[in-house]
C-alpha positions as CSV (number, residue, x, y, z in Angstrom):
1,M,0.0,0.0,0.0
2,N,1.6,3.3,-1.1
3,N,2.1,6.1,1.2
4,K,-0.5,8.9,0.6
5,I,0.5,12.5,0.8
6,I,-1.2,15.9,0.4
7,I,0.4,18.9,-1.2
8,V,-1.1,22.4,-0.7
9,E,0.5,24.9,-3.1
10,D,-1.2,27.8,-4.8
11,E,1.2,28.0,-7.7
12,E,-0.3,25.6,-10.2
13,D,2.8,25.0,-12.2
14,L,4.8,24.2,-9.1
15,L,2.0,22.0,-7.8
16,D,2.1,20.0,-11.0
17,L,5.9,19.7,-10.8
18,L,5.7,18.4,-7.2
19,E,2.9,16.0,-8.0
20,Y,4.9,14.6,-10.9
21,N,8.2,14.1,-9.1
22,L,6.7,12.6,-5.9
23,S,4.4,10.3,-7.9
24,K,7.5,9.0,-9.7
25,E,8.8,7.9,-6.3
26,G,5.8,5.6,-5.8
27,L,3.8,8.0,-3.6
28,D,0.1,8.5,-3.9
29,V,-0.2,12.3,-4.2
30,I,-3.2,14.5,-3.9
31,G,-2.7,18.2,-4.8
32,F,-4.7,21.2,-3.7
33,L,-4.4,24.9,-4.6
34,D,-6.0,25.9,-1.3
35,T,-7.1,24.3,2.0
36,K,-10.9,24.2,1.4
37,L,-11.2,20.5,1.0
38,V,-8.1,19.4,2.9
39,T,-9.6,18.9,6.3
40,H,-12.4,16.7,4.8
41,I,-9.8,14.5,3.2
42,L,-7.7,14.2,6.4
43,E,-10.8,13.1,8.3
44,E,-11.9,10.6,5.7
45,E,-8.7,9.0,4.5
46,R,-5.4,7.8,5.8
47,I,-2.9,10.6,4.9
48,D,0.8,10.0,5.8
49,L,2.2,13.5,5.2
50,I,1.3,17.0,4.2
51,I,3.5,19.4,2.2
52,M,2.2,22.9,3.0
53,D,2.9,26.3,1.4
54,R,2.4,29.3,3.7
55,N,1.2,32.0,1.3
56,L,-2.2,30.6,0.5
57,P,-5.5,32.2,-0.4
58,G,-7.9,32.5,2.5
59,I,-5.6,31.4,5.3
60,E,-1.9,31.4,6.1
61,G,-0.4,27.9,6.1
62,T,0.8,27.9,9.7
63,E,-2.7,29.1,10.9
64,Y,-4.3,26.2,9.0
65,I,-1.9,23.6,10.5
66,Q,-2.4,25.0,14.0
67,S,-6.1,24.7,13.5
68,I,-6.0,21.0,12.5
69,R,-3.5,20.3,15.3
70,D,-6.0,21.9,17.7
71,N,-8.6,19.4,16.4
72,G,-6.4,16.4,17.0
73,I,-5.0,15.8,13.5
74,Q,-1.3,15.0,13.9
75,T,-0.4,14.2,10.3
76,P,3.3,15.1,9.8
77,V,3.9,18.4,7.9
78,I,6.7,19.8,5.8
79,Y,6.4,23.5,5.1
80,L,7.6,24.4,1.6
81,T,7.6,28.2,1.5
82,A,9.3,31.4,0.4
83,K,9.1,32.7,4.1
84,D,12.8,32.3,5.1
85,K,13.4,34.6,8.1
86,D,14.6,32.9,11.3
87,S,11.4,34.1,13.1
88,E,9.2,32.6,10.3
89,I,11.0,29.3,10.4
90,E,10.6,29.2,14.2
91,E,6.9,30.0,13.7
92,G,6.6,27.1,11.3
93,F,7.9,24.6,13.9
94,L,5.9,26.1,16.7
95,S,2.7,25.8,14.7
96,G,3.1,22.0,14.4
97,G,5.5,21.6,11.5
98,D,7.9,18.6,11.4
99,D,10.3,20.1,8.8
100,Y,10.8,23.3,6.9
101,M,12.2,24.0,3.5
102,T,12.5,27.5,1.9
103,K,12.0,28.3,-1.8
104,P,13.9,28.0,-4.1
105,F,14.5,24.4,-3.2
106,N,16.2,21.3,-4.5
107,M,13.7,18.6,-5.6
108,K,16.0,15.7,-4.6
109,E,16.5,17.2,-1.2
110,L,12.7,17.5,-0.7
111,I,12.2,13.8,-1.8
112,F,14.9,12.7,0.7
113,R,13.1,14.7,3.5
114,V,9.8,13.2,2.6
115,K,11.1,9.7,2.6
116,S,12.9,10.3,5.9
117,I,9.7,11.5,7.7
118,L,7.6,8.7,6.2
119,K,10.2,6.1,7.4
120,R,10.0,7.5,10.9
121,T,6.3,8.1,11.3
122,V,4.3,5.6,9.2
123,K,3.3,2.6,11.3
124,N,4.2,-0.6,9.6
125,I,1.0,-2.7,10.0
126,S,1.6,-6.2,8.7
127,E,-0.4,-7.2,5.7
128,G,-3.3,-9.4,6.6
129,T,-6.6,-9.4,8.3
130,I,-8.1,-9.2,11.7
131,R,-11.5,-10.9,12.4
132,H,-14.1,-10.7,15.1
133,K,-17.3,-12.8,14.5
134,E,-18.8,-11.6,11.3
135,L,-16.5,-8.6,11.1
136,L,-13.3,-8.8,9.0
137,L,-10.8,-5.9,8.7
138,D,-8.5,-6.1,5.7
139,L,-5.5,-4.2,7.0
140,D,-3.8,-3.8,3.6
141,S,-6.7,-2.3,1.7
142,R,-8.2,-0.8,5.0
143,T,-11.6,-2.3,4.1
144,L,-14.3,-3.6,6.4
145,F,-16.3,-6.7,5.4
146,I,-19.4,-8.1,7.2
147,N,-20.3,-11.5,6.0
148,E,-18.2,-10.9,2.9
149,N,-20.0,-7.6,2.1
150,I,-18.0,-4.4,2.0
151,I,-19.2,-1.8,4.5
152,K,-18.1,1.7,3.8
153,V,-16.4,3.3,6.8
154,T,-14.3,6.5,7.2
155,K,-10.6,6.4,8.1
156,L,-11.5,7.3,11.7
157,E,-14.2,4.6,11.9
158,F,-11.7,2.0,10.6
159,D,-9.1,3.0,13.1
160,L,-11.6,3.0,15.9
161,L,-12.9,-0.5,15.1
162,Y,-9.4,-1.8,14.7
163,E,-8.5,-0.5,18.2
164,L,-11.7,-2.0,19.6
165,I,-11.1,-5.4,18.1
166,L,-7.5,-5.4,19.3
167,N,-8.8,-4.8,22.8
168,K,-12.0,-6.9,22.7
169,N,-13.6,-7.6,26.1
170,I,-11.5,-4.9,27.7
171,I,-13.2,-1.7,29.0
172,L,-11.6,1.2,27.2
173,D,-12.1,4.7,28.7
174,R,-12.6,7.7,26.6
175,D,-9.2,9.1,27.5
176,Y,-7.6,5.9,26.0
177,L,-9.6,6.2,22.8
178,L,-8.8,9.9,22.4
179,Q,-5.1,9.2,22.8
180,N,-4.9,6.1,20.7
181,V,-7.4,6.8,17.9
182,W,-7.8,10.6,17.7
183,K,-4.2,11.2,19.0
184,N,-5.7,13.8,21.3
185,S,-5.9,14.0,25.1
186,D,-8.4,16.9,25.4
187,Q,-11.2,15.7,27.7
188,N,-13.5,18.3,26.1
189,Q,-13.6,15.9,23.1
190,Y,-15.5,13.2,25.0
191,K,-18.7,14.0,23.0
192,T,-16.7,13.4,19.7
193,V,-16.0,9.9,20.9
194,N,-19.6,9.3,21.8
195,V,-20.8,10.5,18.4
196,A,-18.2,8.4,16.5
197,M,-19.1,5.3,18.5
198,T,-22.8,5.8,17.7
199,R,-22.1,6.0,14.0
200,L,-19.9,3.0,14.1
201,K,-22.6,1.0,15.9
202,E,-25.1,1.9,13.2
203,K,-22.7,0.6,10.5
204,I,-21.6,-2.7,12.0
205,D,-25.0,-3.6,13.7
206,P,-27.8,-1.8,11.8
207,D,-30.4,-4.3,13.0
208,K,-29.2,-3.8,16.6
209,T,-29.0,-7.6,17.1
210,K,-25.3,-8.1,17.6
211,N,-24.5,-5.6,20.4
212,Y,-20.8,-5.6,19.6
213,I,-20.2,-2.3,21.5
214,K,-21.3,-2.0,25.1
215,S,-21.5,1.4,26.7
216,I,-20.0,1.5,30.2
217,R,-21.7,4.3,32.1
218,G,-19.3,7.0,33.2
219,I,-16.2,5.2,31.8
220,G,-16.2,4.3,28.2
221,Y,-16.9,1.3,26.0
222,Q,-16.3,-2.4,25.8
223,F,-16.2,-4.5,22.5
224,I,-17.6,-8.0,22.9
């Protein structure tokens, strides 16, 4: 399964060049000229890295990254920007950046940096499947099957179900789920966990006959 990265760059010619060169390296690249649709993609799909310009229409790049960090999205970020002052570079790292390159830049160096970050941060999940009763998770294609039928789930729902199956019969509190699925420890996000769990229940048990997920009042959830 290829690593998937997002590039946000408002210069179309440069965006095309970046997409071409990184795709040649075997990466699955999605390019955007602004950030309007980026958050939706990050919430719905597994994205391994973001390459982010700073001079963007509508919002400054560091402000956007800070906003997704505040919402628990911890996807690694390389800033690729013309802003090259020491204070601006510092601002990039403080806003949640993992690396910082200034324009003009060397394409080979960017590729080396991309590969280095992916090597450090992408979890190497073994190819295969994980099963619980009628549920089957294909870890390579990140697909959920119920009785051999494909059930459409979001990236978050897949990750949540994976965590639940790994810890079946164990009571997991909301703090654990926030830290291990959302990568966020903000207790104000408990409602987010509850909503996601309700949606997942509806998808894996639409007839409400299996009762895979048991709510433990005041604590969290148990997968049985």
